[in-house]
VOGU-3710 file (C-alpha; in Angstrom, 3 decimals, decimal comma):
1> mirtvlalal> 101,531/159,586/77,879  99,940/156,570/79,577  97,663/156,144/76,572  100,679/156,079/74,248  102,465/153,508/76,412  99,347/151,315/76,488  98,916/151,658/72,741  102,525/150,658/72,101  102,170/147,700/74,464  99,062/146,622/72,576
11> aasvpalpaf> 100,838/146,975/69,240  103,765/144,921/70,502  101,430/142,147/71,606  99,846/141,731/68,158  101,486/138,689/66,601  103,056/138,967/63,156  102,096/136,547/60,421  104,181/133,374/60,655  105,661/133,970/57,187  107,290/137,203/58,316
21> asqgdeagma> 110,982/136,993/59,142  112,291/137,900/62,573  112,998/141,605/62,928  116,765/141,043/62,906  116,523/139,333/59,533  113,931/141,661/57,991  116,193/144,628/57,376  118,946/142,503/55,879  116,552/140,625/53,606  114,904/143,879/52,509
31> rkdlragnvr> 118,310/145,406/51,670  119,299/142,267/49,752  116,057/142,304/47,744  116,416/146,045/47,095  119,984/145,619/45,803  118,793/142,758/43,573  116,115/145,039/42,118  113,284/142,872/43,405  111,558/145,510/45,557  111,000/149,244/45,764
41> plreierrvl> 112,692/151,263/48,508  110,756/151,303/51,785  110,897/155,121/51,895  109,129/155,278/48,521  106,396/152,960/49,790  106,055/154,967/53,010  105,719/158,205/50,986  102,750/156,646/49,176  101,030/155,028/52,177  101,530/157,482/55,053
51> pmmagaqylg> 99,316/160,213/53,524  96,496/157,641/53,294  96,676/157,164/57,065  96,216/160,772/58,178  95,613/161,040/61,908  97,280/157,696/62,670  100,675/157,239/64,297  103,089/155,181/62,212  104,630/152,362/64,256  106,880/150,927/61,562
61> peydpaayty> 107,193/148,248/58,897  107,646/144,492/58,767  109,039/142,808/55,672  108,101/139,362/54,338  110,852/138,252/51,943  108,928/135,146/50,837  105,947/137,169/49,626  107,805/140,419/48,813  105,401/142,398/50,991  105,652/145,103/53,601
71> rlkfirdgrv> 103,184/145,360/56,459  103,058/148,942/57,720  101,662/149,261/61,247  99,678/152,231/62,534  97,693/153,131/65,626  94,771/155,528/65,885  92,536/156,023/68,920  94,052/152,954/70,584  93,342/150,716/67,592  96,158/149,021/65,668
81> mfvdvdartg> 95,795/149,007/61,874  97,845/147,329/59,166  98,469/148,203/55,540  99,930/145,369/53,461  101,845/146,550/50,408  103,385/144,673/47,474  107,069/145,580/47,833  107,671/145,054/44,101  104,993/147,445/42,840  104,096/149,602/45,837
91> evlrqsr> 100,432/148,591/45,401  98,335/148,421/48,568  97,081/144,856/48,841  94,843/145,192/51,902  94,177/147,521/54,762  92,693/146,643/58,147  90,454/149,162/59,848
//
């Protein structure tokens, strides 16, 4: 339990890229881009990426409307990892380890 709390605190302290919208705006921008047909649904992207991250806990997504990318955050063994995905194609762009 303490380990989980520490891991979440660590994840919360990792700064997002400056281009990423604030969390309040992210969901609205993602919905707008989805309705406009510019991006794939987040659930579809998660279905593709989550199996690649077996053994890691999924912490959630961030959306960058300027770049049309999702950053999916994970934690495994106290280490935060990111998977950046092109929201238009679902292609994984980069993955931190």
